[in-house]
NUNU-275648 format. One record per atom (N, C-alpha, C, O): x, y, z. Coordinates in steps of 0.001 Angstrom, whole numbers, padded with zeros to 6 digits, always signed. Layout:
residues N
XYZ/...
***
This chain:
residues 157
+000893-001172-024515/+001430-000867-023198/+002770-001566-023004/+002960-002712-023413/+003685-000855-022377/+005000-001445-022130/+004954-002325-020884/+004037-002234-020068/+005953-003163-020762/+006048-004063-019616/+006470-003287-018379/+006990-002175-018465/+006234-003894-017242/+006694-003318-015987/+008213-003407-015903/+008809-004375-016375/+008822-002423-015319/+010251-002427-015023/+010369-002839-013560/+009880-002140-012673/+011020-003976-013309/+011057-004568-011979/+012326-004211-011215/+013411-004128-011790/+012171-004006-009929/+013280-003932-008974/+013140-005167-008093/+012062-005447-007568/+014223-005894-007936/+014156-007124-007162/+013986-008312-008072/+014119-008202-009290/+013693-009434-007484/+013219-009616-006113/+014361-009534-005096/+015505-009894-005372/+013998-009046-003918/+014914-008937-002800/+014436-009839-001680/+013260-009809-001318/+015329-010637-001130/+014984-011391+000077/+014705-010342+001143/+015536-009464+001372/+013555-010417+001796/+013135-009360+002708/+014156-009132+003817/+014423-007982+004168/+014729-010182+004374/+015729-009997+005428/+016938-009225+004915/+017503-008412+005647/+017340-009461+003678/+018484-008761+003105/+018137-007315+002756/+018962-006419+002930/+016925-007088+002265/+016476-005733+001969/+016530-004886+003246/+017000-003749+003221/+016051-005439+004345/+016060-004708+005610/+017480-004532+006140/+017814-003476+006679/+018307-005546+005993/+019687-005449+006468/+020476-004392+005691/+021422-003808+006219/+020085-004150+004442/+020805-003195+003594/+020088-001851+003484/+020405-001059+002596/+019146-001584+004353/+018308-000389+004206/+019087+000925+004241/+018588+001935+003746/+020288+000944+004808/+021084+002167+004877/+022135+002255+003769/+022863+003243+003683/+022215+001232+002927/+023212+001214+001855/+022774+002123+000701/+021622+002094+000270/+023699+002910+000226/+023409+003843-000874/+022951+003139-002149/+022130+003675-002894/+023481+001934-002402/+023180+001247-003659/+021963+000320-003574/+021631-000347-004554/+021300+000271-002424/+020102-000572-002275/+018917+000125-002942/+018515+001199-002495/+018349-000458-003998/+017150+000139-004595/+016032+000236-003554/+015917-000610-002667/+015219+001274-003678/+014150+001518-002720/+012869+001793-003471/+012909+002380-004552/+011723+001383-002929/+010459+001627-003636/+010221+003117-003852/+010594+003938-003015/+009601+003462-004971/+009278+004870-005201/+008186+005338-004242/+007480+004527-003643/+008062+006622-004110/+007049+007181-003212/+005641+006949-003736/+004726+006651-002967/+005468+007086-005049/+004113+007198-005520/+003487+006082-006300/+002318+005772-006067/+004177+005471-007191/+003462+004625-008137/+004161+003292-008339/+005381+003235-008489/+003382+002228-008342/+003945+000915-008615/+003025-000207-008191/+001932+000011-007668/+003501-001408-008433/+002822-002633-008030/+003880-003496-007349/+005039-003484-007763/+003501-004244-006314/+004481-005074-005617/+004013-006522-005566/+002827-006835-005667/+005014-007391-005405/+004781-008827-005356/+005592-009414-004209/+006779-009123-004066/+004953-010233-003400/+005647-011040-002402/+005593-012473-002909/+004527-012990-003243/+006767-013110-002961/+006832-014480-003462/+007671-015343-002529/+008450-014836-001722/+007500-016633-002652/+008260-017584-001836/+009695-017700-002326/+010619-017874-001531/+009881-017603-003648/+011194-017800-004241/+011556-016632-005152/+010686-015893-005614/+012851-016480-005398/+013343-015462-006317/+012989-015854-007753/+012651-017008-008019/+013064-014923-008648/+012778-015148-010060/+013651-014202-010880/+014237-013263-010342/+013731-014453-012168/+014454-013567-013082/+013541-013206-014237/+012614-013948-014565/+013805-012066-014850/+012989-011623-015977/+011691-011003-015498/+011648-009828-015133/+010647-011789-015503/+009361-011351-014948/+008782-012508-014142/+009047-013672-014445/+008000-012196-013125/+007520-013254-012227/+006515-014181-012900/+005747-013776-013772/+006547-015432-012470/+005611-016439-012949/+005318-017424-011838/+005709-017201-010692/+004646-018492-012155/+004224-019457-011140/+005389-020128-010425/+005243-020567-009285/+006562-020213-011092/+007705-020892-010482/+008218-020176-009234/+008878-020804-008406/+007936-018885-009073/+008401-018158-007889/+007444-018326-006702/+007696-017792-005623/+006367-019053-006896/+005325-019228-005888/+004830-017874-005391/+005079-017500-004245/+004130-017142-006252/+003620-015826-005859/+002631-015971-004704/+001799-016878-004693/+002733-015070-003741/+001877-015143-002567/+000932-013951-002435/-000199-014104-001974/+001387-012774-002834/+000544-011589-002658/+000939-010514-003662/+002123-010286-003910/-000062-009858-004237/+000112-008765-005183/-000630-007556-004635/-001744-007684-004126/-000017-006390-004737/-000683-005170-004291/-000180-003954-005037/+000768-004026-005818/-000839-002831-004777/-000422-001566-005380/-000859-000436-004464/-001409-000660-003386/-000605+000757-004909/-001052+001936-004199/-002549+002100-004398/-003087+001734-005443/-003205+002638-003416/-004621+002944-003588/-004747+004417-003926/-004261+005275-003190/-005389+004702-005023/-005554+006086-005443/-004271+006685-005991/-003380+005966-006444/-004184+007993-005945/-003051+008727-006501/-002071+009189-005415/-001253+010074-005668/-002139+008617-004237/-001327+009088-003122/+000149+008753-003302/+000519+007917-004126/+000967+009414-002525/+002409+009183-002510/+002756+008231-001370/+003694+008481-000612/+001999+007135-001246/+002169+006191-000144/+002669+004822-000587/+002566+003866+000181/+003201+004692-001787/+003608+003369-002241/+004700+002786-001348/+004585+001646-000897/+005743+003544-001092/+006819+003068-000224/+006294+002815+001194/+006662+001824+001825/+005443+003703+001689/+004844+003536+003023/+003964+002293+003063/+003948+001577+004064/+003242+002036+001995/+002385+000842+001904/+003236-000421+002024/+002844-001369+002704/+004388-000439+001374/+005295-001581+001488/+005812-001690+002920/+005958-002798+003437/+006091-000557+003568/+006501-000571+004977/+005426-001161+005869/+005729-001940+006773/+004170-000798+005625/+003047-001375+006373/+002986-002890+006165/+002781-003650+007111/+003166-003314+004916/+003177-004741+004583/+004266-005461+005380/+004001-006500+005984/+005484-004922+005386/+006605-005570+006061/+006367-005641+007567/+006652-006666+008185/+005852-004574+008164/+005582-004593+009606/+004559-005672+009958/+004786-006470+010868/+003441-005698+009246/+002399-006683+009550/+002848-008093+009189/+002472-009051+009864/+003644-008234+008137/+004199-009534+007747/+005038-010137+008872/+005112-011359+009008/+005661-009291+009666/+006484-009756+010787/+005707-009810+012098/+006301-010011+013157/+004389-009633+012041/+003554-009786+013220/+003430-008551+014094/+002941-008642+015220/+003865-007393+013597/+003778-006170+014384/+002416-005515+014224/+002296-004411+013693/+001407-006209+014688/+000039-005692+014734/-000678-006458+015840/-000317-007592+016156/-001669-005846+016409/-002459-006508+017449/-003673-005641+017750/-003649-004430+017530/-004704-006244+018240/-005878-005502+018650/-006538-004691+017554/-007117-003638+017820/-006456-005171+016331/-007091-004467+015223/-006325-003242+014746/-006886-002397+014048/-005043-003131+015113/-004279-001939+014759/-003404-002119+013530/-002667-001199+013173/-003456-003248+012881/-002621-003466+011707/-002967-002513+010584/-004056-001942+010542/-002025-002353+009680/-002212-001438+008563/-002341-002134+007218/-002712-001502+006228/-002040-003431+007169/-002007-004097+005864/-002573-005505+006003/-001926-006388+006565/-003775-005709+005491/-004406-007028+005609/-003592-008098+004892/-003560-009245+005338/-002927-007744+003781/-002075-008704+003080/-000893-009120+003928/-000522-010294+003935/-000290-008177+004646/+000809-008505+005544/+000361-009452+006635/+001110-010349+007023/-000849-009267+007138/-001381-010141+008177/-001666-011535+007634/-001427-012528+008321/-002169-011614+006419/-002386-012922+005787/-001057-013635+005556/-000946-014843+005766/-000064-012888+005126/+001260-013472+004925/+001858-013935+006247/+002498-014985+006292/+001664-013177+007323/+002142-013577+008656/+001546-014930+009043/+002262-015817+009506/+000231-015086+008853/-000429-016354+009183/+000079-017484+008273/+000286-018606+008736/+000276-017191+006994/+000798-018196+006071/+002186-018637+006522/+002477-019832+006554/+003045-017678+006870/+004392-018002+007335/+004334-018865+008590/+005054-019858+008695/+003491-018495+009532/+003357-019264+010774/+002880-020684+010465/+003447-021655+010966/+001851-020800+009651/+001276-022109+009333/+002237-022991+008539/+002208-024216+008658/+003087-022363+007730/+004010-023113+006876/+005438-023144+007413/+006349-023653+006760/+005617-022591+008616/+006936-022570+009276/+008013-021948+008380/+009104-022491+008212/+007663-020793+007815/+008575-020034+006961/+008834-018694+007642/+007895-017972+007975/+010108-018362+007848/+010470-017080+008428/+010080-015971+007450/+010435-016054+006274/+009354-014926+007898/+008919-013879+006966/+010061-013251+006169/+009877-012888+005007/+011221-013122+006773/+012352-012531+006071/+012887-013381+004940/+013667-012900+004118/+012475-014650+004885/+012914-015539+003812/+012094-015349+002535/+012464-015875+001485/+010998-014613+002609/+010194-014337+001417/+010881-013269+000574/+011814-012606+001026/+010410-013116-000644/+010980-012160-001576/+009980-011064-001895/+008784-011314-002044/+010489-009853-001995/+009683-008685-002330/+010251-008040-003585/+011464-007884-003720/+009374-007670-004490/+009775-006959-005700/+008708-005915-005990/+007570-006031-005537/+009083-004906-006741/+008109-003909-007161/+008385-003525-008598/+009527-003499-009055/+007314-003231-009285/+007408-002873-010690/+006767-001526-010936/+005799-001150-010275/+007320-000804-011897/+006774+000502-012275/+006647+000561-013796/+007307-000181-014524/+005802+001444-014243/+005615+001657-015672/+005172+003092-015908/+004352+003627-015162/+005708+003702-016932/+005273+005057-017299/+003925+005002-018009/+003203+005999-018055/+003586+003845-018561/+002402+003748-019410/+001160+003203-018705/+000041+003397-019181/+001349+002528-017584/+000215+001908-016901/-000085+002643-015607/+000823+003116-014922/-001344+002734-015284/-001700+003225-013953/-001506+002061-012966/-001399+000904-013372/-001463+002381-011683/-001241+001341-010671/-002287+000239-010741/-001953-000941-010632/-003537+000610-010919/-004613-000380-010953/-004448-001306-012141/-004581-002521-011996/-004161-000759-013312/-003958-001604-014500/-002784-002557-014287/-002861-003734-014641/-001702-002044-013710/-000534-002894-013463/-000874-004013-012494/-000471-005157-012707/-001612-003703-011428/-001975-004724-010444/-002902-005775-011057/-002703-006974-010862/-003903-005324-011789/-004847-006253-012432/-004114-007164-013410/-004335-008375-013416/-003245-006588-014233/-002513-007366-015228/-001603-008390-014563/-001586-009555-014958/-000842-007957-013548/+000052-008877-012847/-000731-009991-012161/-000371-011163-012275/-001787-009638-011458/-002594-010652-010764/-003151-011666-011757/-003119-012870-011500/-003660-011188-012884/-004205-012105-013885/-003139-013037-014453/-003443-014175-014812/-001889-012568-014537/-000803-013415-015038/-000443-014511-014035/+000000-015589-014429/-000629-014245-012760/-000162-015159-011721/-001224-016104-011178/-000895-017143-010607/-002480-015758-011348/-003565-016547-010760/-004133-017529-011765/-004440-017165-012900/-004269-018767-011342/-004875-019787-012209/-006357-019515-012410/-006868-019626-013525/-007045-019159-011334/-008477-018891-011403/-008876-018033-010210/-008546-018363-009071/-009588-016925-010465/-010022-016084-009348/-011119-016761-008538/-011390-016354-007408/-011738-017761-009081/-012731-018498-008304/-012069-019170-007113/-012668-019279-006043/-010824-019625-007299/-010104-020275-006189/-008959-019411-005663/-008371-019732-004630/-008637-018316-006362/-007581-017366-006006/-006181-017966-005940/-005229-017243-005645/-006025-019230-006198/-004717-019871-006072/-003768-019307-007115/-004178-019083-008254/-002544-019077-006768/-001885-019315-005491/-001867-018101-004565/-001348-018194-003453/-002425-016953-004998/-002325-015734-004198/-003158-015787-002923/-004215-016416-002880/-002664-015118-001893/-003378-015012-000625/-004288-013793-000591/-004976-013567+000404/-004301-013007-001656/-005180-011840-001704/-006604-012263-001402/-007083-013267-001930/-007279-011508-000558/-008652-011842-000204/-009601-011678-001366/-010553-012445-001509/-009352-010695-002189/-010198-010410-003340/-009314-010111-004538/-008161-009703-004395/-009873-010321-005715/-009133-009899-006894/-009149-008378-006935/-010092-007756-006446/-008120-007775-007511/-008112-006313-007576/-009262-005819-008439/-009592-006437-009451/-009873-004709-008041/-010977-004185-008850/-010477-003710-010208/-009334-003272-010342/-011331-003800-011196/-010978-003360-012541/-010709-001866-012541/-011265-001121-011734/-009864-001446-013441/-009557-000032-013610/-010702+000615-014387/-010960+000252-015535/-011373+001552-013775/-012512+002219-014442/-012054+003180-015523/-012758+003398-016509/-010875+003752-015340/-010389+004740-016319/-009927+004085-017616/-010089+004651-018697/-009350+002884-017502/-008749+002256-018681/-009404+000938-019073/-009050+000362-020102/-010336+000456-018288/-011078-000743-018631/-010300-002030-018541/-010611-002985-019254/-009284-002088-017675/-008529-003329-017525/-009455-004460-017120/-010291-004303-016231/-009304-005571-017761/-010143-006743-017515/-009611-007567-016348/-008423-007882-016284/-010496-007905-015442/-010157-008799-014346/-010706-010163-014707/-011890-010296-015018/-009852-011183-014668/-010202-012544-015107/-011425-013137-014425/-012117-012465-013660/-011685-014437-014722/-012898-015128-014267/-013112-015095-012779/-014098-015643-012285/
***
């Protein structure tokens, strides 16, 4: 399997400020995996970027870009009364509040691959970034991503 091709990381405030720029890369509609981190990174993400959340598209839908939009809205606290769309965005909002970090100061990146399905990419990335799923550190994900049934991707301990 080939490696993920990454876009970013982009400081979220800058990504939003440049949303109308022709040269600003934008998430694809359908397929990919995304990472929210505390710090920027080069090459491929690792523990030095302080990874906070990993996600992907659910199923075969064309909602990857929309899913990232849901994440950004909830990350900035635009949810209430059980109306949020992204539990990861809500966890990140609470983390930002508790750690006195402006949500726009976090970094967002997304990766795509012609050879991996979204689930395999998410499982592989999460396993690279997490020390132990028993403690989930450092990710804020509530659960480890489920294994890919089609390709048998292994989810760590």
